[in-house]
C-alpha positions as CSV (number, residue, x, y, z in Angstrom):
1,M,88.8,229.6,93.4
2,L,87.9,232.8,95.2
3,A,91.6,233.7,95.8
4,S,92.2,233.3,92.0
5,L,89.3,235.6,91.2
6,L,90.4,238.2,93.7
7,S,94.0,238.0,92.3
8,T,92.7,238.5,88.7
9,D,90.5,241.3,89.9
10,R,93.5,243.1,91.5
11,A,95.7,242.5,88.5
12,L,93.1,243.8,86.0
13,G,92.6,246.9,88.2
14,V,96.4,247.7,88.4
15,W,96.6,247.2,84.6
16,L,93.6,249.5,83.9
17,A,94.9,252.1,86.3
18,S,98.3,252.0,84.7
19,L,96.8,252.7,81.2
20,I,95.1,255.9,82.3
21,T,97.8,258.1,83.7
22,G,99.3,261.4,82.9
23,P,98.9,265.0,84.0
24,W,95.9,265.9,81.8
25,L,94.3,262.4,82.1
26,D,94.5,262.6,85.8
27,R,92.5,265.8,85.7
28,V,89.9,264.2,83.4
29,I,89.4,261.1,85.6
30,V,89.2,263.2,88.7
31,W,86.5,265.3,87.0
32,F,84.5,262.3,85.9
33,S,84.7,260.8,89.4
34,A,83.7,264.2,91.0
35,I,80.6,264.6,88.8
36,G,79.6,261.0,89.6
37,A,79.7,261.5,93.4
38,R,76.3,260.8,95.0
39,G,74.7,260.8,91.5
40,S,75.2,264.6,91.2
41,I,75.4,264.8,87.4
42,W,72.2,262.7,87.1
43,I,70.4,264.9,89.6
44,A,71.5,268.0,87.7
45,I,70.3,266.5,84.4
46,G,67.0,265.6,86.0
47,L,66.5,269.1,87.4
48,V,67.1,270.6,84.0
49,I,64.6,268.3,82.4
50,A,62.0,269.0,85.2
51,I,62.4,272.7,84.5
52,A,62.5,272.5,80.7
53,A,59.8,269.9,80.3
54,P,57.3,270.0,83.2
55,A,55.3,267.2,81.6
56,R,58.2,264.8,82.3
57,R,58.4,265.5,86.1
58,M,57.0,262.1,87.1
59,A,59.8,260.5,85.0
60,V,62.3,262.8,86.7
61,W,61.0,261.6,90.1
62,R,61.7,258.0,88.9
63,L,65.2,259.0,88.0
64,L,65.8,260.5,91.4
65,L,64.2,257.5,93.2
66,S,66.5,255.2,91.2
67,L,69.5,257.1,92.4
68,A,68.4,257.1,96.0
69,L,67.7,253.4,96.0
70,A,71.0,252.5,94.4
71,G,72.8,254.7,96.9
72,L,70.9,253.2,99.8
73,I,71.7,249.7,98.7
74,T,75.4,250.2,98.0
75,D,76.4,252.7,100.7
76,G,73.8,251.9,103.4
77,I,73.6,248.1,103.1
78,A,76.2,246.3,100.9
79,K,79.4,248.2,101.9
80,P,78.9,247.8,105.7
81,L,78.0,244.1,105.2
82,V,80.9,243.2,102.9
83,G,83.6,245.6,104.3
84,R,86.1,245.1,101.5
85,V,89.1,247.3,101.9
86,R,90.1,249.8,99.3
87,P,92.8,248.7,96.7
88,W,95.6,250.8,98.0
89,V,95.3,249.4,101.6
90,D,96.6,245.9,100.8
91,H,98.0,246.4,97.3
92,P,100.9,248.9,97.1
93,E,101.2,248.2,93.3
94,Y,98.2,250.5,92.8
95,R,99.5,253.8,91.7
96,E,99.7,256.9,94.0
97,L,96.2,258.2,94.3
98,V,95.1,261.5,92.7
99,G,92.6,263.3,95.0
100,T,91.2,262.1,98.2
101,R,91.1,258.7,99.7
102,P,87.6,257.5,100.7
103,D,87.3,256.0,104.2
104,S,84.3,253.8,103.4
105,P,84.6,250.2,102.2
106,S,85.3,249.4,98.6
107,F,82.6,246.9,97.5
108,P,80.4,247.8,95.7
109,S,81.0,251.1,94.0
110,G,78.4,253.7,94.9
111,H,79.6,255.9,91.9
112,A,79.0,253.0,89.5
113,A,75.6,252.1,91.1
114,T,74.3,255.7,90.7
115,A,75.8,256.0,87.3
116,A,74.0,252.9,86.0
117,A,70.8,253.8,87.7
118,G,71.0,257.3,86.3
119,A,71.8,256.1,82.8
120,L,69.0,253.6,82.6
121,A,66.4,255.9,84.2
122,L,67.5,258.8,81.9
123,T,67.3,256.5,78.9
124,R,63.7,255.5,79.9
125,L,62.9,259.1,80.2
126,W,64.6,260.2,77.0
127,P,65.6,257.2,74.7
128,A,67.6,259.4,72.3
129,V,70.3,260.0,74.9
130,A,71.0,256.3,75.5
131,I,74.5,256.3,74.0
132,P,75.8,259.5,75.7
133,A,74.1,258.5,79.0
134,W,75.7,255.0,79.1
135,T,79.1,256.4,77.8
136,L,79.0,258.8,80.8
137,A,78.1,256.0,83.2
138,I,81.0,253.9,81.9
139,L,83.5,256.8,82.2
140,I,82.4,257.5,85.8
141,G,82.9,253.8,86.7
142,T,86.2,253.5,84.9
143,S,87.4,256.7,86.7
144,R,87.0,254.9,90.0
145,I,89.3,252.1,88.9
146,A,91.8,254.5,87.3
147,L,92.0,256.5,90.5
148,G,92.8,253.3,92.4
149,V,89.8,253.5,94.7
150,H,87.9,250.5,93.4
151,F,88.6,247.1,92.1
152,P,87.0,246.2,88.7
153,S,84.6,243.8,90.5
154,D,83.4,246.7,92.8
155,V,82.5,248.7,89.7
156,L,80.8,245.8,87.9
157,M,78.7,245.0,91.0
158,G,77.8,248.7,91.4
159,F,76.7,248.8,87.8
160,A,74.5,245.7,88.4
161,I,72.9,247.1,91.5
162,G,72.2,250.5,89.8
163,Y,70.8,248.8,86.8
164,L,68.4,246.6,88.8
165,C,67.3,249.5,91.0
166,A,66.4,251.6,87.9
167,R,64.7,248.6,86.3
168,F,62.6,248.2,89.5
169,V,61.7,251.9,89.8
170,C,61.2,252.5,86.1
171,A,59.3,249.3,85.3
172,R,56.3,249.8,83.0
173,P,53.0,248.7,84.5
174,P,51.8,245.3,83.1
175,R,49.4,245.4,80.2
176,E,46.0,243.9,80.3
177,P,46.3,240.5,78.6
178,V,44.8,240.4,75.1
179,G,41.4,238.7,75.0
180,L,40.7,238.9,78.7
181,R,38.3,241.5,79.9
182,P,36.6,242.0,83.2
183,T,33.3,240.2,83.4
184,E,30.5,242.3,82.3
185,T,27.3,242.3,84.3
186,V,24.0,242.4,82.5
187,T,21.3,244.3,84.2
188,A,17.6,243.7,83.3
């Protein structure tokens, strides 16, 4: 069962990487991958918002904390525990890589984790940018598959981790239940 899933994962990755190829597309995917490194695009957006709208600084802190938590879980905990090798190591059918070859393990994708964390936290901060934010997150994640540095399951798990981290950090405080009030004391 697991071997079948891994085989399908590899085949899907090879297929996706073969679709996105060409001189100008290579530059585009390298650019999306570069702006997604360590959540840099989301940090830049957060800093612009913090400067332009000082009243939103606490929400920007949540964005930054979401990114930090997603990065810590993926790069500091999950990758060392799982230790999955990068696609090109065992699968020569992946295309020749454009750019640098990371030396860290493959699973899960840190780029995808920070992309999902950034997109969700930014959407909570500024709901009108939901579509562009999630489009950017998907393009960053897809670029990692297209470059041959991640399997699709790496990116999907990265998205899940990042989404959950941002949900945790950006959770709204619970509301007081309707009809229940603290007991009032009557003084004589």
